C-alpha positions as CSV (number, residue, x, y, z in Angstrom):
1,M,46.0,103.3,-78.7
2,Y,44.2,100.7,-80.8
3,I,47.3,98.5,-81.1
4,L,47.9,98.6,-77.3
5,F,44.3,97.6,-76.6
6,C,44.5,94.6,-78.9
7,F,47.8,93.4,-77.3
8,I,46.3,93.6,-73.8
9,T,43.1,91.8,-74.6
10,F,45.0,89.1,-76.5
11,I,47.0,87.9,-73.5
12,P,44.2,86.3,-71.4
13,I,42.6,84.7,-74.4
14,F,45.9,83.1,-75.4
15,Y,46.6,82.0,-71.8
16,C,43.2,80.3,-71.5
17,H,43.9,78.4,-74.7
18,I,47.3,77.0,-73.7
19,N,46.1,76.0,-70.2
20,D,43.1,74.0,-71.5
21,F,43.6,70.3,-70.9
22,Q,42.6,69.5,-74.5
23,T,45.6,71.4,-75.7
24,I,48.1,70.0,-73.2
25,C,47.0,66.5,-72.4
26,Q,46.0,63.3,-74.2
27,A,42.7,61.5,-73.6
28,G,41.9,57.9,-74.6
29,I,40.6,54.5,-73.8
30,R,42.7,51.5,-72.7
31,Q,42.3,47.9,-73.7
32,D,40.4,47.2,-70.5
33,N,37.9,49.9,-71.5
34,T,39.0,52.4,-68.8
35,N,39.2,56.0,-70.0
36,Y,41.9,58.5,-69.0
37,I,43.4,61.9,-69.3
38,H,47.2,61.8,-69.4
39,C,49.0,65.0,-68.5
40,G,52.2,63.5,-67.1
41,R,55.6,64.8,-67.8
42,K,54.4,68.0,-69.5
43,Q,56.4,70.5,-67.3
44,L,53.1,71.9,-66.0
45,I,53.3,74.4,-63.2
46,E,49.6,74.3,-62.4
47,I,46.5,72.1,-62.8
48,P,45.1,72.4,-66.4
49,N,41.7,73.9,-67.0
50,F,39.0,71.2,-67.1
51,T,35.9,73.4,-67.3
52,R,35.3,72.4,-71.0
53,I,34.6,68.8,-70.1
54,T,30.9,68.0,-70.7
55,N,29.4,65.3,-68.4
56,T,32.2,62.7,-69.0
57,F,33.3,60.5,-66.2
58,Y,37.0,59.5,-66.4
59,D,38.6,56.5,-64.7
60,E,42.0,58.2,-64.3
61,L,43.7,61.6,-64.4
62,V,47.5,61.4,-64.6
63,L,49.5,64.5,-63.6
64,N,52.7,62.8,-62.5
65,D,56.2,64.2,-62.9
66,N,55.3,67.8,-63.4
67,Q,56.4,71.0,-61.6
68,I,53.1,71.6,-59.8
69,I,53.6,73.1,-56.4
70,E,50.1,74.6,-55.6
71,I,46.6,73.4,-55.9
72,H,44.0,76.1,-55.6
73,K,40.3,76.3,-54.9
74,N,38.2,74.9,-57.8
75,A,41.3,73.5,-59.5
76,F,39.3,70.5,-60.8
77,Q,36.1,72.3,-61.6
78,G,34.1,70.4,-64.3
79,L,36.0,67.2,-63.7
80,R,34.6,63.8,-62.6
81,V,37.4,61.2,-62.1
82,K,37.9,58.0,-60.1
83,R,41.7,58.0,-59.8
84,L,44.1,61.0,-59.5
85,N,47.9,60.6,-59.8
86,L,50.0,63.6,-58.6
87,S,53.2,61.7,-57.8
88,G,56.5,63.3,-58.9
89,N,55.4,66.8,-58.1
90,K,56.5,68.8,-55.0
91,I,53.2,70.2,-53.6
92,R,53.7,73.1,-51.2
93,F,50.2,74.3,-50.8
94,I,46.7,72.9,-51.2
95,S,43.6,75.1,-50.7
96,S,41.1,73.5,-48.3
97,Q,38.6,73.4,-51.1
98,A,40.9,72.2,-53.8
99,F,39.3,68.8,-54.2
100,I,35.7,69.8,-53.4
101,E,34.5,69.0,-57.0
102,L,36.0,65.5,-56.8
103,S,34.6,64.5,-53.4
104,N,31.7,62.4,-54.7
105,Y,33.8,60.6,-57.4
106,L,37.4,60.2,-56.3
107,E,38.3,56.7,-55.0
108,E,42.1,56.7,-55.4
109,L,44.7,59.5,-54.8
110,I,48.4,59.4,-55.2
111,I,50.1,62.7,-54.2
112,E,53.7,63.8,-53.5
113,F,54.7,66.8,-51.4
114,D,57.6,69.1,-50.6
115,S,58.4,68.1,-47.1
116,N,60.0,71.5,-46.4
117,Y,56.5,73.0,-46.6
118,I,53.9,70.4,-45.6
119,N,54.1,68.9,-42.1
120,D,50.5,67.6,-41.9
121,I,48.0,65.8,-44.1
122,P,46.2,68.8,-45.7
123,N,42.5,69.4,-44.7
124,A,41.6,69.3,-48.4
125,I,42.3,65.5,-48.2
126,K,41.1,64.8,-44.6
127,M,37.8,66.7,-44.9
128,N,36.7,66.4,-48.5
129,L,37.9,63.0,-49.8
130,I,36.1,60.7,-47.5
131,N,35.1,58.3,-50.3
132,L,38.6,57.3,-51.0
133,H,39.4,53.5,-51.1
134,S,43.1,54.0,-51.7
135,L,45.4,56.8,-50.5
136,K,49.1,57.2,-51.1
137,L,51.0,60.1,-49.5
138,I,54.6,60.7,-50.4
139,N,57.3,62.9,-48.8
140,L,55.4,64.7,-46.0
141,N,57.1,65.9,-42.8
142,L,54.7,64.3,-40.4
143,I,57.0,63.2,-37.6
144,E,53.9,61.8,-35.8
145,I,50.5,60.4,-36.9
146,K,48.0,61.8,-34.4
147,N,44.9,60.3,-33.0
148,H,41.8,60.3,-35.3
149,T,43.8,61.5,-38.3
150,F,41.7,59.3,-40.5
151,I,38.4,59.5,-38.6
152,K,36.4,60.1,-41.7
153,F,38.0,57.5,-44.0
154,R,35.7,54.5,-43.3
155,K,35.9,53.3,-46.9
156,L,39.7,53.3,-47.0
157,E,41.1,49.9,-48.0
158,Q,44.7,50.8,-48.9
159,L,46.9,53.4,-47.2
160,S,50.5,54.3,-48.0
161,I,52.5,57.0,-46.2
162,I,55.9,56.8,-47.6
163,K,59.1,58.8,-46.9
164,S,57.3,61.1,-44.5
165,H,59.7,61.3,-41.5
166,I,57.2,59.4,-39.2
167,K,58.8,58.6,-35.8
168,S,55.7,57.7,-33.8
169,I,52.0,56.8,-34.1
170,E,49.4,57.6,-31.5
171,S,47.3,54.7,-30.3
172,D,44.0,55.8,-31.9
173,S,45.4,57.1,-35.2
174,F,43.9,54.3,-37.3
175,I,41.0,53.3,-35.1
176,S,38.3,54.2,-37.7
177,L,39.9,52.4,-40.6
178,I,37.7,49.3,-40.2
179,N,38.1,48.3,-43.9
180,L,41.8,48.7,-44.2
181,H,43.6,45.6,-45.4
182,Y,46.9,47.2,-46.8
183,L,49.2,49.5,-45.0
184,N,52.6,50.7,-46.3
185,L,54.8,52.9,-44.0
186,E,58.1,52.4,-45.8
187,Q,61.0,54.8,-45.5
188,N,60.0,56.2,-42.1
189,F,61.6,56.0,-38.7
190,L,59.3,53.6,-36.8
191,N,60.5,51.1,-34.3
192,D,59.2,47.6,-33.6
193,S,56.9,48.7,-30.8
194,S,55.1,51.1,-33.1
195,W,54.5,48.3,-35.6
196,N,53.2,45.9,-32.9
197,S,50.7,48.5,-31.6
198,L,49.2,48.9,-35.1
199,I,48.0,45.3,-35.4
200,K,45.5,45.3,-32.6
201,Y,43.6,48.3,-34.1
202,L,43.5,47.0,-37.6
203,P,41.7,43.6,-37.4
204,N,41.2,43.3,-41.2
205,L,44.8,44.1,-42.1
206,E,46.3,41.6,-44.5
207,I,49.5,43.3,-45.7
208,L,51.7,45.5,-43.4
C-alpha cells in the first residue's frame, strides 16, 4: 500500500517539473539588449508552464516548429511578453481566454493553424489582443474575410493572412485599420477586383 501511494503521488510532481519552461526552454539576452525565451523545435505538445516567472518582462517568446495543437485557458499565466511566435505548429483549438494574460503586453503575434479545423479567426485573438501592432495568421480556412473582422484592431500596423483559402473580402472588412501600412495576403485566391477595393479603405497603406 505504501509503495503504491508513493508511485501515484510522484507522477504529478514529475510532470510539473518537466513541463516547466525553465527545464525545457532557453532564456537569454541578444546583442541588441532584447531578452527572450526560446522554446522552438522542442517537440512540445502543449504550452510550457510559465507560472514561476517573477515580474520579468520579455521581448519575445519563441514556440515555433513544435507539435502544439491546442491552447487552453490561462496557458500563458504569469507571462509578460511583447512578441509571440507560434509558427510551424498546427493549432486546432484556442480557448476564448487563452491570451487573456497577454492582452496588455502583446504587440506582435505569429500563429499557424490546421486549416482542417479552424475556419475563422479565433475570438481569443479578435477580442483579447486589441493592442497588437503586428499580426501574422497562417493556414486558416477563411474563404471570406467578413465585415468588421478587425473592428478592435485600431493599433494594427502590419497584417499578414497567408495561405488561408481567401476568395473574397467584404467591403468593410478593414475599415477600422486606420494605422495599417503593410498588408500581405499571399497564397490565397483573390482576384484583381478584390485587391482594387482594398486600397480605398486603407489610406495609409504603403505595402500591399
